[in-house]
BAVEXLO-569731 format. One record per residue: residue in one letter; x, y, z of N, C-alpha, C in turn. Coordinates in pm, whole numbers, plus 50000, padded with zeros to 5 digits. Example, Ala and Ser with C-alpha at 12.3 -4.5 7.8 and 13.67 -1.06 7.14 Angstrom:
# BAVEXLO-569731
a513194943150780512304955050780513204967050780 s512854977550708513674989450714512905000350787 
# end
This chain:
# BAVEXLO-569731
x427439036836801425969039136663424859039336819 x424309051936819423169052836952421739043136872 x421499040037020420339025437012419189036837005 x418149031336914416949034136936415959031637029 x415549041937101414409045437284413319039237160 x412789030037163411499024037099410119032537233 x410579031237344409459039937454409239051837393 x409749061337346409909073137283409769074837173 x408729078437154408449083936915407589097836996 x407939102336840407049116036807406089112136780 x406029098736700404609098736657404159085136716 x403459085936784402599075636857401679064836772 x401559052236772400269046836688398809050036728 x397699059036645396639065636650395759048436691 x395189049536811394329040136831392819045836756 x391829037936649390839041236609389779031136601 x388699035736551387209027436621387309020936433 x387519010436399386899002536301385739006236240 x385339005436124384239008636032383578994636049 x382068994536034381168984436050381668973735911 x381868977135799382638971235661383898962035703 x384188967635783386288958835809386288949835882 x385058952235989384508942036118384228933136073 x382968933435952382578920035895383338911535839 x384288918735748385058914135688386078904135791 x386408913135873387688908235968386538891336058 x385148894636075384398885336111384278874035992 x384178877635902383938871235767385378856435767 x386428863035781387758855235760387538843535854 x386888849736015387048837936098385898827036048 x384568830136025383528825835997383698818435857 x383698824935788383698818935626385018815735591 x385708804235592387078798735565386678798035430 x385748792835344385688786235223383938784135202 x383548777335048382528780635027381878769935112 x382068758635139381478751235236381408753335377 x382248761935420381568770235514380928775835530 x380148786435410379078793035351377858783835408 x378008774535323376758762235326376668758435437 x377708753035510377438750835643376858761735741 x376888772735756376018782635803374638782835757 x374368784835622373078785835576372138773435591 x372848764235615371698751835600371408750335745 x372598754035848372108755336008371408759836012 x371058774635933369838784436014368638777635899 x368638770835844367668763735826366958756835879 x367968746035938367528733036046367128745236175 x368088753636205367298764036329366138769636291 x365248768436177363918776636136362718764736119 x363258754936179362808742136182361878734736034 x363198734235923362998729735765362718719235793 x361738714535747361308696135699362058693535482 x362208701935479362798700135283363898713335322 x365178709735259366238718135225367238720435066 x366718723035008367568726334901368908732634871 x370318729834816371258736734825371078735034677 x371608749734603372198749034475373278755334472 x374538750434392375538757934414376518758634250 x377518770634205377928766134091379148772534098 x380308763934016381788763334017382508764034153 x381928753234256382448748334390381938760934469 x380778767534452380468774734529381288791034542 x381868792634464382668805134438381948815034364 x380508810034243380058821334195378298821934246 x378128807434337376558807434333376358796434457 x375748801234592375328792434703373618797634677 x372978792834673371648793034763370778780034816 x370448784234930369748777534990368268780635030 x367178769435004365718775134995365308762435079 x364828768635218364028758435290362488762835293 x361378753435380360198755635382360438759635555 x361098768235610360988767435758360128779935818 x359798786035926359188797035975359138810935936 x360668811735840360778825935770360868837835844 x360968847035811361188860335853360658870735856 x359958876135917359188890535901359958904935795 x358818909735746359748920735604360418927535767 x359978937835874360418943935931361568938435988 x362278921436018363488916436078363948914936005 x364258916235843364798917335762366198925535783 x366078935035765367308946535846367938940535946 x367138938836060368208932236163368608917136184 x368238912536076368958895936081369898900735982 x370218910135914371668907335851372778921135937 x372248924236029373198932136176373728923736237 x375318926736292376218918936339375778914736464 x375668904636513375088900136647373858901636702 x372968899336557372058900336603370878882536554 x370438878936649369798864536621368478863236727 x367808852036695366538844836746366888837136818 x368428834236809368558818236898368818819037051 x369388830037082369358831437212368908845137259 x369318848537401368808863137469369888865037527 x371328857237500372458868137566372608865637702 x371198859737770371068856537972372128847137956 x372228832737947372778820037941373968814737837 x375238820137799375448814537688376538801237718 x375578793737829376038777137869375248772137788 x373738776737796372498767737806372278770337628 x373028768637525372718764537347372068755537265 x371298756937283370758746137218369758747137050 x370938754037036370208758836846371938757036771 x372308755136646373468753636558373838768336619 x373188775636548373888794636573373418797236681 x373998809036704373678817336803374298829736836 x375118832336744376108840136747376118853036633 x374758857036532374698862336461375288867736379 x376728864136327377758863236248377578859736096 x377018847736093376978844335943375948850135843 x375168855835873374248863635755375118878435706 x375248887435825376258901735773378028893935749 x378658885835789379828879935729379288873835584 x378668878635523378338865235395378328877935317 x377318886035395377128902235305378458909635300 x379138907335389380838917635381381438913335266 x381418902535217382648897035163381728895534982 x380218890034996379528883734893379108892934821 x377568889534745376588895934709375568886834770 x375078889634863373938882634946372398890034922 x371118879334915370068885134925369558877134974 x368408879735048368028871335129366168871835097 x365398861135071364068864135052363138855835166 x362468859235200361198852035327360168857635327 x359768847235387358138844435388357648840335556 x357538849835625356938841035760354888842235748 x355018834635825353218833535822352388847235898 x352138844635787350808862935861351718868935778 x352638868635684352598880935641352968882935507 x353498893635445354018892635258355208887235262 x355748886735136356998877735159357858888535079 x359518889535147360448902335111361608900035115 x362328910134993363888905535050364688917935032 x365758914735103366388922235092368088924035083 x368738924934964370468924934913371288932434969 x372718928335030373828930435053374328928334966 x375578939834917376508936434857377878946734888 x379328938834931380318943535012379928952035124 x379088946735228378118949135321377348958435289 x377198967935193376278973935183374598969535130 x373528974835233372248971735235371648979835169 x370508971435075369518978834966368698980635067 x367118984335032365818988735076365468976035079 x364328972435188363318964035201362488962035067 x362238950834995361348949234857360118939934835 x359268941334829357958930634783359038920334738 x358658905534772359098895534634357808885334627 x358248873034574357238868634524358048848434610 x357468848134720357708831734798356798831234861 x356538816434857355148809234909355488807435045 x356468802635137356458801635229358058797335224 x358798801635406360268798935409361058808735337 x362048803935330363168816235292363988811335225 x365108818435116365738817835020366628825435011 x368178818235088369298827835095370328827434967 x370288835934901371528834834794372758839834811 x373598834634745374898842534777375888844934644 x375998850734614377128852134465377908856834489 x379118854534388380288860334399381238860334512 x381318850634592381958848734779383378853234719 x383508861934830384808868234824385248876934694 x384718883734678384508891034533384758905534655 x384688910334734385158922034798386308919534857 x386738908134930387788903134992388728896234878 x389318900734744390088891934643391018882434665 x391738888034768393008882934809392588867334897 x391238865834907391078851934987390528843134886 x390328845334752389648840134648390888833034608 x392418837334626393578828334584393948815334665 x392988819134813393748806434863392838795634853 x391398795934788390588784834741390928773834646 x390558763634650391138753234580390288751334449 x390368739834387389448736134246388238738234281 x387548736834235386028736634174385188724334214 x386428713034187386398702934212386508699234317 x387498704234406387798704034564386878710034634 x386568724534637385448729734685384078720734669 x383418714334560382238707834581382228694134667 x383688687934657383678676834768383568684934937 x384118693534930383998697535076382648702735099 x382038708035014380358708835023379418699335044 x379938688134964379098679634997379488672535064 x380368672035137380578664335200380048671835402 x380228684035378379068694635506377868690535469 x376868685335378375808683735328375268667835427 x376508661535359376158644335418376288649835570 x376868652335594377098655735769375778657235840 x375548673335802374098674135863373028667735813 x372818659835726372108648035655372148637035749 x373558638035795373198622235883372318626536068 x373238638136083372648650936207370998649536221 x370098648636094369078653436142368128642836001 x367928632236027367468615335927365888625235925 x365438630835985363798630935936363368643835844 x365018651735792364828664235723365158656335559 x364878662835482365368660335305365998666735240 x367058664035188368208673835165368078669434957 x368498680534902369658679034829369808689434786 x371298683834684372218693734672372568691534504 x372528702634435372358705634280373538711934237 x374118708734170375308710534101374618719633956 x374628737333958374138740133829375388749133735 x376558743233791377928752633677377518745833557 x377698757133455377368758833318375978765833270 x375298765433393373758771633341372718760633369 x371498763733321370338753833328369968748033461 x369498739033474369328734333574369698725633646 x371048723233603372158709833673372118696033668 x372528693833783372048677933818371988678033985 x371658664734005371868663834153372538655734220 x373398660534257374598648934334374338645234475 x373218648334542373728642834662371728643634682 x371078632534680369518634334762369188623234855 x368238628234941368298620735070366758624635116 x365688614635108364598617235129364128613635301 x363448624235351363428621035480362858609635538 x363378603935647363108591835660362008591635820 x361628579135813360458578435903360938568936050 x359818569036119360128555136227360748559836373 x361078555436398361818557436542363098556636538 x364298565736592365398570736564366148562736565 x366288546936579367308541036514367008537536350 x365658535336348365218529736233365488539936073 x365418551736134365238560736041366888567036048 x367838563936162369178568736108369928557036038 x369368547536066369918533336009369548536335869 x368638538935846368258542735649369288554035663 x369358563235681369668573335640371128568535631 x371838563735746373518562335713374038552735609 x372148541635582373148535635448372738540735321 x372578558835282372068562435216373958568435207 x373548574935292375078586735288376268577135313 x376708567835391378008559435412377478549535355 x376718542135260377068530935202376358522535311 x375718510235169374878496135241375508486335297 x377228489035282377998477235316378588481435486 x378418499135495378758498635648377348494335725 x376098504135683374958498535732374678483335776 x375208474135677375248462535681376448454135821 x377118462335797378428454135940378588459836040 x377588470436066377848485236163376758478336283 x377428481936375376748475836539375818488236555 x374438483736677374458495536733374518497036832 x374498511236891375368516537002374498522437080 x374248520237190373438527637273373468525637447 x373658540037491374438539437632374168550537713 x374608554337855374348564837926375138562238004 x375988574438098376488575638184376758588738225 x376398591538315376298601538405375988614738315 x374648614738267374128629838213374238629238029 x375538617538028376068614437885375158603437795 x374498606337674373998595737579374788596237503 x375358580837454376228578837322374628570437268 x374598570037140374098562837050374688564136860 x374398554036842374788553036655374938542236613 x375908544736524376488530736479377898526936444 x379068518036451380238515436472380218502836412 x381218505236326381688488536196382248480436274 x382188467436246382688453136286384228461836252 x385258456036367386758454536251387258454236158 x386668440636114386758436935969386578445735880 x385298454635869384878466935770385668478035853 x387188482635821387958489735816387778495835687 x388808508335718389578520835628390788520635601 x391268524035484392508528235523393308544535553 x392168550235528392088565635659391208567035713 x391218578235817390048583135869389018589735859 x388288585735696387578596535600385838589735671 x385808577135729384468572835746384088571535898 x384958583635983384468584536152383378603136118 x382338596836161381528609636166380878614936336 x381308621536401380908628636496380368639536552 x378928637436641378008648736669377838651436837 x377658657436825377438665036988375998673937018 x375208667337057373948672237053373638679936901 x373658667436840373378670736692374018678936589 x375288682636695376198695736531377608687236525 x377548687536431378768677836370380058686036386 x381058673336461382388677936524383478674936487 x384798682036468386058674536484386888673936594 x386528667736670387348668236823388288659236787 x389458661936877390688655136934390418645036995 x389578644037115389598637737206388608632437180 x387308631637120386388618837075387418609236929 x387638612436860388398609936752389398598636844 x390288605136942391218597437029390598585337099 x389298588337154388698577337219388348564837127 x387858571537018387268560036899388758551536875 x389668559236878390528547536797391138540536956 x390998545437017391308536537137390278523637179 x389348531037158388178513937171389078504037066 x389168504636978389478498036855391098496336837 x391818496736952393258494636894393968483736924 x393048476736973393668462437002393068453736851 x392328457436786391738448836684392138452536589 x392778464436561393218467936414394678473936405 x395518470936300396498476636280396348488036297 x397838496136311397918508736272397608513336152 x397408510336012397558514335914395908515235894 x395008503835994393488506335947392958518836021 x391658524236017391348528536054389388527836085 x389318527736197387208522636197386648528436144 x385258527536104384118533036032383378534936161 x382548547336170381808548436298380828561336255 x379608564936295378668576436304378358575336451 x378148585836531378138581136691377638597436700 x377208595236836376238608536822376168609337020 x376368620737066376788622737233375678631737240 x374608628937324373738640337355373558641737503 x374108655937545373818657937697373198672237721 x372908674337827372608690737886373778699037812 x373218709937767374108719137645375058726337805 x374928724637897375228729837996376508721838047 x376718712437997377528700738045378648697437916 x378778707737840379428712437677379878726537624 x380798730237649381208744537514381418742837404 x380028749837351380418748637185381038763337129 x381118776937260381538781637163382998785537197 x384228773737166385788775037185385808781737028 x385508778436946385678778636796385388789136743 x385568799236660384688805036539383578797236423 x384128783536376383198777336325382618764036383 x382768765636555381778757336571381868742536573 x383248741136527383778727036503384398718536626 x384868724336740385538721336839384608720336980 x384198709437071383988713837176384498711737297 x384018711737419384408714837509384038708437627 x384468695437685383278690037785383818690737910 x382518695638007382918698338117383738687638244 x383758675638188384308664538217384868655038121 x385728659738038385988650237927386008634337956 x386448630538057386948619738126385698608938106 x384708618038150383078607938124382798603038010 x383268615537900382408610337769383528600437681 x384858602837711385948594437680385688576537724 x385298579437862385108568037870383818557237835 x382618571637811381498562837762381668558837619 x382928563737545383008559837416383438546037367 x384588546937513385368535137483384618525637507 x383988524037631383608511037784381898506937655 x381258516937552380398511937513381118504537349 x381738507037270382428504437172382878491737230 x383668487237307384338476837343382978464037397 x382128471937483380848460537484380148455837372 x380008466137292379498461537150380118451137059 x381548457537060382568448236941382448433537042 x381958434237208382298417437265381088408937233 x379898420437253378958410637238378708408537044 x379468410336966379218407736818380248392636804 x380628388336893381358379636929382088373936804 x381998366336751382838360136568382508363336460 x381518378436476380648382836363382278388736291 x382308384136109382998393436075382108396635976 x383038408935905381888417635794382128413435657 x380568413035662379788405935501380698403135393 x381718421335395382548425035228383398411435275 x383858409235358385298399335333384138390635231 x383418381635258382308371235163382508376935043 x381878393635010381698396234905383148394634792 x384008403434871384948400834824385788383834780 x385528377134846386258359934858385118358334705 x383928357834680383058355634592382948363734445 x383958378934458384338382034420385768378834284 x386658375834417387418370734351388018351734300 x386348342634346386448329934277385428333934116 x384658341034113383388346233987384668344633891 x384068335533777384588336033689384808342833565 x385598344033435385008354433378384098350433289 x383148360433249381988357733174382548352933020 x381728344832954381958340432829381378345232758 x381718343732625381338356132529379688350832481 x379968339132490378278331532445377108336032552 x375868342032538375118340432629374438330232654 x374398322932770373488311832845371868318932883 x371078314532809369998315932806369108307332970 x368118311732948367648302633134367028290833006 x366208294532896365598282132826367198267632783 x367868273532791369398261632769369768254532918 x369418259233048369198255333174368288242233224 x368638231133244368368222933334367028225333406 x365968223633443364948229333533365258218233653 x364808222733779364638214533901364168199833853 x363288196433842363228178733767363958172333689 x364908182133611365598178633538367148171333604 x367248183733709368818181333789368268173333827 x367108172233954367168161734035367578142333973 x366788146933863366558133633804368298130733726 x368998136833697370308137333661371328132933783 x371058136333893371638136034045371398124234067 x370148115334065369808103434110370508092433971 x370678096633881371438087733783372568090933809 x373568100233860374888097533892375048096734018 x374098091034114374488086934228375108073834222 x374978065734204375738049334192377008053934167 x377478062034032378988061133999379678071234132 x379198082434173379688089434318379338079234390 x379048072434461379298058534532380518054634523 x380458047434444382008037734364382978046634409 x382838055634346384548072234337384688076234433 x383908074634584383918080634721385208075334804 x385608062834761386528055934868388028060734796 x388488063834688389278069534569389438080534613 x388108088734530388768098834520387598108834649 x387898104434767386658117934873387728128834884 x386938142034873387758155134919387748157535028 x387508148735145388028152535242389658145035273 x390328153935370391758153235330392278149235464 x391058149735584391898143035698390828129535713 x391208119135819390588104135836389388106335926 x388378106435920386938106135951387118095536071 x386998099836218386798089736288386118077836230 x386928067236286385828050136280384858048936321 x384698055136475383218052136536382738070236550 x381888071836477381378089636543380378083436619 x380518092736748379318092236874378098097436804 x377238084836861375988088936819375268107036870 x374228111236771374058123836768372678122736863 x372698125836981371638132637063370328138637026 x369428135937034367918138836980367708155537024 x368228157237169368028167237269369378180437208 x370138174737130371528183137059371268190936979 x372008201936944372008214236809372638202836717 x372438198236610372998193236527374418203836482 x375528197336463376518210236429376028217936278 x375498211036221375118219636077374438232736154 x373498230136221372798242136250373458257136329 x374668253236406375398264536491376378274136384 x376538289336416376898296436353378068291936217 x379428285736301380028282536200380498267836126 x379078258536205378678248436115379408235236180 x379468220836102380718210936111381498209536070 x382878207936093383798209735991383878193335889 x383918197235742383778186635683385378181535626 x386618191235647387728188335585388588200235575 x390078198035558391038205935606391878206835478 x392188219135355393048215535231394028225935279 x395148223235218396328230135244396858231535354 x396288218435433396508221135596396668235635661 x395958240335600395738255635692394308261135714 x393168256935626391918261035595391598245535635 x390208255235730388878238335768387878245035676 x387378234335565386038236335586384878234435702 x384188241835677383048232935754381398238735682 x380558235135721379638232435632378328233935761 x377528249035696376378251335784375178247235703 x373998254435756372538248035759372578257235566 x372618269035573372868280735462373798277535341 x375208271735400376218277835309377538263535349 x378438273535368379638268735409380628276835452 x381778278935541382848284735594384168277435560 x384308287035536386088285735522387218291835631 x387818285235753388458288635828390318292035793 x390688302535861391878299035853392818296336036 x393028283536013393088275736152394318284736216 x395358290636170396008298236268395738311236314 x394878318036189394578333436272393818332136357 x392678319836362391628316536460392368314336556 x393318304536564393698302336724394548311336753 x395328320636665396148327836746395148340436829 x393438340936779393158353336852392388347936991 x392118336336924391558327537059393098327537195 x394168325337165394978325137261395478335837324 x395138347537222395248359437255394388366037404 x393028362937359392118365937445392448359437541 x392658345037534392848341637712394108343437747 x395378347637707396358354137782395828369737830 x395218374037706394988386237829393668388837927 x392778378237932392058376538008393188373338133 x393988362438155395018356738256395868374838289 x395658381638227396468393038254395628404438357 x394788405838271393438415138350393288404938516 x393178390238499392768387338617394018387838742 x395338383638709396628385338797396878403938814 x397358405738738397958419338673398988421538614 x399718426538603400918431638505402048428938600 x403058420838560403778415938654405168427038653 x405508433638767406628441838727407788439938796 x408598442838728410478440738713411158453538841 x411038450438957411818459739011413358462138966 x413708476138948415358482638922415618480239036 x416948474438994418068471739105418628488839197 x418838493839073419218511539066418188519738982 x417188525439069416158532138988417108544338874 x415978543238758417078553538674415948565738658 x416998574938660416578592038690416458591738542 x415188600338493415218604838408414658621538399 x415598629638375415178644338291414708649038220 x413438655538253412538660338191412558678338262 x411368684638199410908695238196409868696938337 x409918704338442408668703038534407558701738491 x407038707638357405698712738293405348695138248 x406618682538177406338671838157406448663038265 x407118664438369407098658138506405688659738560 x405178667738565403658669738601402858664538587 x402578666638409401858655938344401988640438339 x403168639038341403538621538360402858616638496 x402998627038636402868624738764401008619838774 x400888628038684398938629638683398878616838609 x398978605838576398898595538478399888583638555 x400438584038668401168573438757400228560238806 x399038563338822398168556138858397618546938785 x397868551738653397498540938525398618535938440 x399858540938452401038535838465401478525738522 x401618524138679401468517838807400728505538752 x399228503738709398668493338636399268485138556 x400008494338496400408483838353402218478738401 x402408477938507403378476838564404598487638547 x404828503438549405308512738518405358521938619 x406408518538741406368525938880407188537338882 x406598550638893407138563038832406998574539001 x408258579339024408438585639150408778601539130 x408618611639179409388622439159410908623239235 x411608631439175412898628139195413428642739241 x412448653539231412958667739282413418676639128 x412918683939139413188696139036412218688938892 x413138688638803412678687138659412708664338658 x413088661138752413428645338752412408637538798 x412268624138739411678614638749412498600138827 x412218594238864412758584038942411858568038861 x412038563838831411818546638703411998539338799 x411118532538914411368521539002411218507738936 x409938508838890409658491938803409328493238676 x409418481538597409158482938489408258468938434 x407528467338362406318458038339407868444538301 x407538439338395408368425538355408378416838135 x406978418338136407118414837973407868418537910 x408438431637886408678440137830410358439137822 x410678428737928412148431337956412998437437971 x414238444937934414988458637924414038463837866 x414228477137912413568485737902414588500937907 x414188510837775414888522237776413748532837857 x414248532837964413268544638026412988558437975 x414108564837921414368574837868413278573737730 x413468567837695412358566237579410978564737551 x411028557837637409698549937711408668563137735 x409718567937835408958582337857407978590237774 x408958595837751409138603537615408208602837529 x408098588637483407008583337396405398580237450 x405458582237583404268579737673403418598937651 x404628609237682404718623137667404288627837551 x404948622337467404368621637317402668623437267 x402438607537336400798605837306399578613437386 x400748615837517399808627437582399098640637522 x400448648737440400368657037358399718653537226 x399248642537169398758639437066396758638737078 x396708628037182395158623337207394958624637402 x396008632437450395508634737580395158628037713 x396068616437658395648604637702396828592337669 x397308583437738398088575137693398048555337730 x397838552037609397948537237588398938529637583 x399728538737586401398532237505401568516437596 x402218519837708402408506237770401168494537748 x400048500037784399148487437748399378483937610 x399108491437493399608483337352401118472037363 x402038480837442403648471537408402808459437504 x402728459637569402328447437683401238439137559 x400268440537522399248435237411399998431637294 x400858440037237401788435637108402428423537175 x403258421337266404508412237312403068400337343 x401648401337421401308389037430400888382737281 x399988395837204400028393537070400858382637033 x402368385536970403558376336956403628359637021 x403318363737163402998346037199402468340837167 x400968348837185399758340237098399888337136977 x400708343436871401708337736751401968326136767 x403258325836856404258317236868403468302036868 x402338301637032401608291537053400508290036987 x399918294836885398288290836832399208277336733 x398068268236683398178259336582398708267736430 x399818259936398400748266936315400348261536220 x400328270236060400058263735923400738252035893 x400398240435851401248227235785400398216435872 x399838221935971399448213036091398268205236072 x398378192136019396638183435953396148181736111 x395108183336115393788186036238392648173836249 x392558164736315391458151736289390148165836308 x389478154436285387668158936297387758167236406 x387548163536544387398162336620387788178536718 x389078178236645390068193736687389278199736589 x389078202836483388478213436415387378218636466 x386148207636500384928210536498385788215936670 x385848209236759386028222336906386938236836861 x387498238636761387968250636760386638259636682 x385878256936605384698259536573383618269636700 x383838258736740382768254536891383818270036958 x385148268436972385428278837127385478291937014 x385478295036878385458303336841383958312336855 x382778306236864381708308236849381678313837047 x382528310037115381758311337209382798323637298 x384288326937195385098337437238384878354837173 x384608364337200384498377737154385728378037049 x385138384736988386348393336894387538379136792 x386028370836777387298361136711387048356836569 x386268364836546386178372536363387418374336307 x387948383236375389438385436335390408382436428 x391608383736314392878377236379393708393936435 x394468389536534395088400436594396028415836527 x396068409636384395958422736293394958430936221 x393338422736262392138433836208392148420236128 x392448410236043391968401735913391178393835967 x390238392035897388918378935907389988366235925 x389308358436015389328346936057388988335935991 x387418341135862387128334135827386308337935709 x385468325535611384748338735508383788327735529 x382518335735513380898322135502380528327335362 x380378314535313379668315435162378618308035136 x377718316135136376138313935100375778305935012 x374568293535026374798280834926374058293034802 x373058303034794373068307334682373858316134617 x375058318534672375848329334564377018313434505 x376948307234637378238294834556377328291234391 x375608287334428374778279534324375098292934185 x375498304334208375408314234095376798313634046 x377708312334135379298309834071379368295933952 x378228288034017378178276633861377128275533812 x376438289833799375038291433732374098283833719 x373838280933873372198270133887371388285233882 x371698290633959370108301734019369828305533882 
# end
């Protein structure tokens, strides 16, 4: 059987220039993945035009209608045709592609949308009359006069009608609407001073408003905090820590939630670079690394973080959708995020999320009775005070046998000095008792605190062990016979690039020629180590996150287990001074508001909330 010679052929492929319509449809496949992509491009154009109010209308998940209205600078009639040409833009002049200071800059969005849908662009610039231009399937019509007071209206109907195969890959109307809502919310977080309205007009008529955010005023952090409260919820805003730090030309600001306010998935993580929403693996890895010692692996932090820097320090032109970025020095950006978040978490001290108390109150709230209790049926303050005075003698007689305090009070109480702060005025208050030999009840000026003594002491011991390890270093155990691990040359090079970091954690590796490494020392805390498995796990983490904290995580997991076994056990009865000493140490120890697994160590109940439980308010 004769073999075919592929180098000799009578009919060679012909090289031809694609027509403009095909080029635009190919570009649309990269830029416009789904209706949410079209909304993103059009809203970003409105922001670049300096709009202060942006309205978005959609129908059927954006498949049949997307209309974006803004009050920006508008487009002159003579420029409408040019605006719908490929690579025509007012954002850059092409001389410096590294100094991008706008959302858009490629000039691809409008011609791409016009190539796959029916696009109508209506605009009015100051000093000009309003005009409109329609494009369907890449075919543009003439510029016509229009009625518009100011700004721009971009209407896109029947998305992907010119490329019907793309319609088969779209999801349900509900899923596409949710994706559009997510895009609008991200852009609304990036621009607190701009008002956004998203309206769903499916089925005809005026439709319904599904998202609305009015323009916020005030300084950067106040406006951002109010916008985040509106978009991410008041619970996030009430449990978020303010972040503001700079390092070598990069500024990080925004809000990050307490560890006890965590989510079951990474759905509340919003990252921005120079105001642009991004989904960057390096940035999300840095966020996860900042919390990895405070959350279990099945919990995820919530945060809205903004990185601002000189545009020349970051490349935003690495992805058609501009959703990925590349920093000139990613180590600085990652270090800034990790150190800033850890510093903010340490400053939060023993603070725990308020949602923990809300959940506790919800669990204790009794079922409402069928009969309504009217305000007139409740005794007034004077009547209640008189009733309490009348009952006082009876309670005084009963205290000896029926006291709620389950531990014996000291026989002699130390006299309280006038210059000392009374225990009730301290954040965690004064211990009043212990129930079920595990929960400390403390009284504060504004309510009460319930502390899980085992979880709290576990965190205190853990933090102490970590400090000791940081001060004395990680003890390394030299192997009698170095273990040789065979790897590829590329894997060896990646491991040797982080060899110094591994050595600080007690893992010493050296090149052994070719594609092999010699493991000479391992962390003593880990005991007997499977060197091959450990190095391969480190390589997997380097592939996934670009850095490794595996050895440190394993060491701290062991410290956590040691702390668990060395802490006050459940079932141990504590004296009053021991309970108060535990409360004071919690107040002085960072991260004591959650245990080693991210669960809260205490619940605080306000007196007003307790009174509502008993119908006193």
